[in-house]
C-alpha positions in Angstrom: -29.4 35.6 -27.1 -30.8 35.1 -30.6 -32.0 30.9 -31.0 -29.7 28.9 -32.9 -27.1 31.6 -33.7 -24.6 30.8 -36.9 -21.7 31.7 -35.5 -19.9 30.4 -32.3 -21.1 31.5 -28.9 -18.6 33.9 -26.8 -20.3 33.8 -23.4 -20.1 30.9 -21.0 -23.7 31.8 -19.7 -25.3 31.3 -23.3 -23.8 27.8 -23.7 -26.0 25.0 -23.2 -25.4 21.4 -21.9 -21.9 22.3 -21.3 -21.7 22.7 -17.3 -19.2 19.7 -17.0 -16.8 20.9 -19.6 -17.1 24.4 -18.2 -16.2 23.2 -14.9 -13.3 21.1 -15.8 -11.8 23.9 -17.7 -12.1 26.1 -15.1 -10.3 23.7 -12.8 -7.5 23.1 -15.2 -6.9 26.5 -16.6 -8.0 28.8 -13.8 -7.0 27.0 -11.1 -3.9 24.7 -12.1 -2.7 26.9 -15.0 -2.3 23.5 -17.4 -2.6 23.5 -21.1 -5.6 21.5 -22.4 -6.6 20.0 -25.3 -10.5 20.1 -26.1 -11.2 17.0 -28.5 -14.2 16.0 -30.5 -15.6 15.5 -33.7 -16.9 18.5 -35.8 -20.0 20.4 -34.8 -19.8 19.0 -31.4 -19.2 22.7 -29.8 -15.7 22.7 -29.2 -15.0 26.0 -30.8 -18.0 27.6 -28.7 -16.8 26.0 -25.6 -13.3 27.4 -26.1 -14.4 30.8 -27.1 -16.7 31.2 -24.3 -14.4 29.9 -21.6 -11.9 32.7 -23.1 -14.2 35.4 -22.6 -15.0 33.9 -19.3 -10.9 33.8 -18.4 -10.4 37.4 -19.7 -13.1 39.0 -17.4 -12.4 36.5 -14.4 -8.4 37.4 -14.6 -8.0 40.6 -16.3 -5.7 38.7 -18.7 -5.8 38.9 -22.3 -7.0 35.9 -24.7 -6.1 35.5 -28.3 -8.0 33.2 -30.4 -6.8 31.6 -33.6 -8.2 29.2 -36.1 -5.8 27.3 -38.0 -8.2 25.6 -40.3 -6.7 25.1 -43.6 -2.8 25.6 -42.7 -0.5 23.5 -43.9 3.2 24.4 -42.3 4.9 26.1 -39.6 5.4 29.2 -41.8 1.8 29.6 -42.3 0.9 28.6 -38.4 2.9 31.2 -37.2 1.8 34.0 -39.8 -1.9 33.5 -38.7 -0.9 33.5 -35.1 1.0 36.5 -35.4 -1.7 38.5 -37.0 -3.8 37.3 -34.6 -1.5 38.7 -32.0 -1.5 42.0 -33.6 -4.8 43.0 -31.8 -3.0 43.2 -28.8 -0.7 46.1 -30.1 -3.7 48.2 -30.8 -5.2 47.6 -27.4 -1.9 48.5 -25.6 -1.9 44.9 -24.1 1.4 43.5 -25.9 5.1 44.4 -25.1 5.5 45.8 -28.5 5.1 48.8 -30.1 4.5 47.5 -33.4 4.4 44.2 -35.5 4.9 44.5 -39.0 4.4 41.2 -41.3 5.3 40.6 -44.8 4.5 37.9 -47.2 8.0 36.6 -46.4 9.0 36.1 -42.9 12.6 37.6 -43.4 10.4 41.1 -43.4 9.0 40.5 -40.2 9.8 43.4 -37.8 9.0 43.6 -34.3 9.6 47.4 -32.7 9.9 46.9 -28.6 8.7 49.1 -26.2 12.5 50.3 -25.6 12.6 51.6 -29.2 14.5 48.6 -30.2 13.4 46.9 -33.6 14.3 43.5 -34.5 13.9 41.3 -37.3 13.2 37.2 -36.6 15.3 35.7 -39.5 13.0 32.7 -39.4 9.3 31.6 -38.3 10.7 30.3 -35.3 12.6 33.0 -34.0 9.3 35.1 -34.9 7.3 32.8 -32.6 9.6 33.0 -29.9 10.0 36.9 -29.8 5.9 37.0 -29.7 5.8 34.7 -27.1 8.0 36.8 -24.8 6.1 39.7 -25.5 2.6 38.4 -24.3 1.6 39.7 -21.3 2.0 37.3 -18.1 -1.2 35.2 -17.8 -2.0 35.2 -21.3 -4.4 32.8 -22.6 -4.0 31.3 -26.5 -7.0 29.5 -27.8 -5.5 27.5 -30.8 -8.6 25.9 -33.0 -8.3 23.1 -35.6 -4.9 22.6 -34.8 -4.9 19.1 -36.2 -4.9 20.7 -40.0 -1.3 21.5 -39.5 0.1 18.7 -42.5 3.8 19.0 -42.3 6.6 20.9 -40.3 4.7 19.4 -37.0 8.2 19.0 -35.1 8.7 22.5 -35.6 5.7 23.7 -33.9 6.4 20.8 -31.1 9.6 22.1 -30.6 8.5 25.9 -30.2 6.0 24.6 -27.5 9.4 22.7 -25.8 11.1 26.0 -25.9 7.9 27.6 -24.2 7.9 24.8 -21.6 11.7 25.4 -20.9 12.5 29.2 -21.5 9.6 31.0 -20.4 8.7 28.4 -17.6 6.0 30.0 -15.4 5.6 32.9 -17.1 4.4 30.8 -20.6 1.1 31.6 -22.2 -1.6 29.1 -21.2 -2.8 27.2 -24.5 -6.4 25.6 -24.9 -5.7 23.6 -28.2 -9.3 22.4 -29.9 -9.5 19.6 -32.8 -9.8 15.9 -33.5 -7.6 13.5 -32.5 -5.6 12.8 -35.6 -2.6 13.9 -36.8 -0.7 16.7 -34.6 -3.3 16.1 -31.6 -1.9 12.5 -31.7 1.7 13.7 -30.8 0.5 16.3 -28.4 -1.8 14.1 -26.5 0.7 10.8 -26.5 4.1 12.2 -26.8 6.8 9.0 -26.8 9.9 9.2 -24.9 12.0 11.0 -27.5 9.4 13.6 -28.4 9.6 17.3 -27.2 6.4 17.2 -25.0 7.2 13.9 -23.2 5.8 14.5 -19.6 4.2 17.8 -20.8 1.1 16.8 -22.8 -1.9 18.9 -22.5 -4.8 17.5 -20.3 -7.4 16.3 -22.8 -11.0 17.5 -22.3 -13.8 15.1 -24.7 -16.6 16.8 -25.8 -19.4 14.5 -26.8 -22.5 15.1 -28.7 -25.5 15.0 -26.4 -27.9 12.4 -25.4 -31.1 12.2 -27.0 -33.2 13.9 -24.3 -30.7 16.9 -24.1 -31.0 17.4 -27.6 -34.5 17.7 -27.6 -34.6 20.1 -25.0 -32.2 22.2 -26.6 -34.5 22.2 -30.1 -37.5 22.9 -27.6 -36.4 25.8 -25.8 -34.9 27.7 -28.9 -38.0 26.7 -30.8 -40.1 28.4 -28.1 -38.0 31.4 -27.9 -38.6 32.2 -31.6 -42.5 31.7 -31.1 -43.2 31.2 -34.6 -42.8 27.6 -34.7 -45.3 24.5 -34.6 -43.5 21.6 -33.4 -44.1 18.3 -31.9 -41.8 16.5 -29.5 -42.1 13.4 -31.6 -40.3 15.9 -34.2 -37.9 16.9 -32.1 -36.8 13.3 -30.9 -36.6 12.2 -34.5 -34.3 15.3 -35.1 -32.0 14.4 -32.1 -31.7 10.7 -32.6 -31.0 11.5 -36.8 -28.4 14.5 -36.3 -26.9 12.5 -33.7 -27.1 14.8 -30.7 -24.4 17.0 -32.3 -25.2 20.9 -31.6 -24.1 22.4 -35.0 -26.6 20.2 -36.6 -29.3 20.7 -34.5 -29.3 24.4 -34.6 -29.1 24.2 -38.4 -32.5 22.2 -37.9 -33.7 24.4 -35.7 -32.6 27.7 -37.8 -34.4 25.9 -41.0 -37.6 25.7 -38.8 -37.7 29.2 -37.6 -37.2 30.0 -41.4 -40.6 28.4 -42.1 -39.4 24.8 -43.2 -41.3 21.7 -42.6 -40.0 19.3 -39.9 -39.1 17.1 -42.9 -37.6 19.2 -45.1 -35.3 21.1 -42.3 -34.3 17.7 -41.1 -33.4 16.5 -44.6 -30.9 20.1 -45.2 -29.5 19.4 -41.3 -28.7 15.7 -42.2 -27.2 16.5 -45.5 -25.3 19.6 -44.2 -23.7 16.6 -41.7 -23.1 14.2 -44.2 -20.9 17.1 -46.2 -18.8 17.9 -43.0 -18.6 14.2 -42.3 -17.2 13.8 -45.6 -14.7 16.8 -45.3 -13.4 15.4 -41.8 -12.8 12.0 -43.4 -11.2 13.5 -46.5 -9.1 15.5 -43.9 -8.2 12.0 -42.1 -7.6 10.2 -45.3 -4.9 13.0 -46.4 -3.2 12.6 -43.2 -0.7 10.1 -45.1 0.8 12.0 -48.4 1.0 8.4 -50.3 -1.7 8.2 -53.3 -1.6 4.4 -52.9 -2.2 4.1 -49.0 -5.1 6.9 -49.1 -6.8 4.8 -51.9 -6.7 1.8 -49.9 -7.8 4.2 -46.7 -10.8 5.0 -49.1 -11.5 1.4 -50.0 -11.7 0.8 -46.2 -14.0 3.4 -45.5 -16.1 2.4 -48.4 -16.2 -1.0 -47.3 -17.1 0.2 -43.8 -20.0 2.4 -45.3 -21.3 -0.8 -46.8 -21.4 -2.6 -43.4 -18.3 -4.4 -43.1 -17.1 -4.3 -39.5 -14.7 -7.0 -38.7 -10.9 -5.7 -39.4 -9.9 -8.8 -41.3 -12.8 -8.3 -43.8 -11.7 -4.8 -44.1 -8.2 -5.9 -44.8 -9.2 -8.0 -47.3 -11.0 -5.4 -49.1 -8.8 -2.5 -48.7 -5.8 -3.9 -49.3 -4.2 -2.7 -45.9 -2.4 -4.9 -43.3 -4.8 -6.2 -40.8 -2.3 -4.4 -38.3 -2.7 -1.2 -40.4 -6.5 -1.6 -40.4 -6.8 -1.8 -36.8 -4.5 1.1 -36.2 -6.8 3.3 -38.6 -9.5 2.3 -36.7 -8.4 3.0 -33.6 -7.8 6.3 -34.5 -11.1 6.7 -36.0 -12.5 5.7 -32.3 -10.2 8.2 -30.8 -12.1 10.9 -32.6 -15.2 9.9 -31.8 -16.4 8.7 -35.2 -16.8 4.9 -34.8 -17.7 2.6 -32.1 -16.1 -0.9 -31.0 -17.6 -3.9 -29.8 -15.5 -6.9 -28.6 -17.0 -10.1 -29.9 -14.6 -12.2 -27.9 -11.0 -12.0 -26.2 -9.5 -11.5 -29.6 -12.1 -10.1 -32.1 -13.5 -6.9 -32.0 -15.8 -5.2 -34.6 -16.0 -1.5 -35.7 -19.1 0.5 -36.9 -19.7 4.3 -37.6 -21.5 5.8 -34.3 -23.3 8.1 -36.5 -25.4 7.4 -39.8 -23.9 10.5 -41.6 -20.5 9.2 -41.2 -21.7 6.1 -42.6 -23.4 7.9 -45.5 -20.4 9.9 -46.1 -18.1 7.1 -46.2 -20.1 5.7 -48.7 -19.6 8.8 -51.2 -16.1 9.4 -50.9 -14.1 8.2 -53.8 -10.5 8.0 -54.7 
């Protein structure tokens, strides 16, 4: 395998440092047939883990796996459209119980042709979703990446998943969700009593950044495989520390070194990439609530944290949010793996960014 590939890894044997997570997925998906939510911050390797395991699943069971990336989708209609287009590949592979799937720009133009030469035209996205799910071969695995980007009509997707549980029962496909613990994922993972998936929530699998030594070994292995880079362990240690043990950013640094950049330049470029992606993640977080005034206050909170303010009471005063809202916001960032919490007493906790590039990103965000 080429060192530090730019695209997601699709073979389990090529994953590095994820033996525990692969074992978890093997037990939950292959043995127990459970739905799973792979959670972690950006560039931690969620997509590579999910796609590599999907390949392993297909080769082990002989059942199809369909990967869908929902980054940038906004509503249920866009969700179903993207999913339908991905499932169409199974038609060409003769693995779908449909002879033809035609999707127009509008969903009333969707046409499904069953094997029995019966054509149906679903009247809405929910009906199309249900028909495609019924057509999937038993034992299919679906990988739904970046599901948290869905901004509106989340309950329509949750209702569709509820129908899967209740209508298809044991024949329903297995689903691996990936994303950050915000937005739709909070409803998926922590449904309340009257929510659609109460008692049916996916099992959470957390993907953490590597420790410093694992990051060093990852870089060392890749640079030695490349064979054209002079490096020191101290350089690799600095990169592993500054880039937080994130495989995506460490790979960016490694590619820079292979391309002839000095340690300093490669590290600066990788760090800047990390800051920009952290900004994108924080902006997505801010955008979860559509009210402009509330967004402005959350940005003020992030700016203050970037300056080093860590107490909820101080953050409330500087942002204009209530202290309860501040704590709820910080707890969500904690769930996302972006901040860490330290208890100063039984009633006082402080919150700080776990990684320097998130703190730098928070300083750059403006209302």
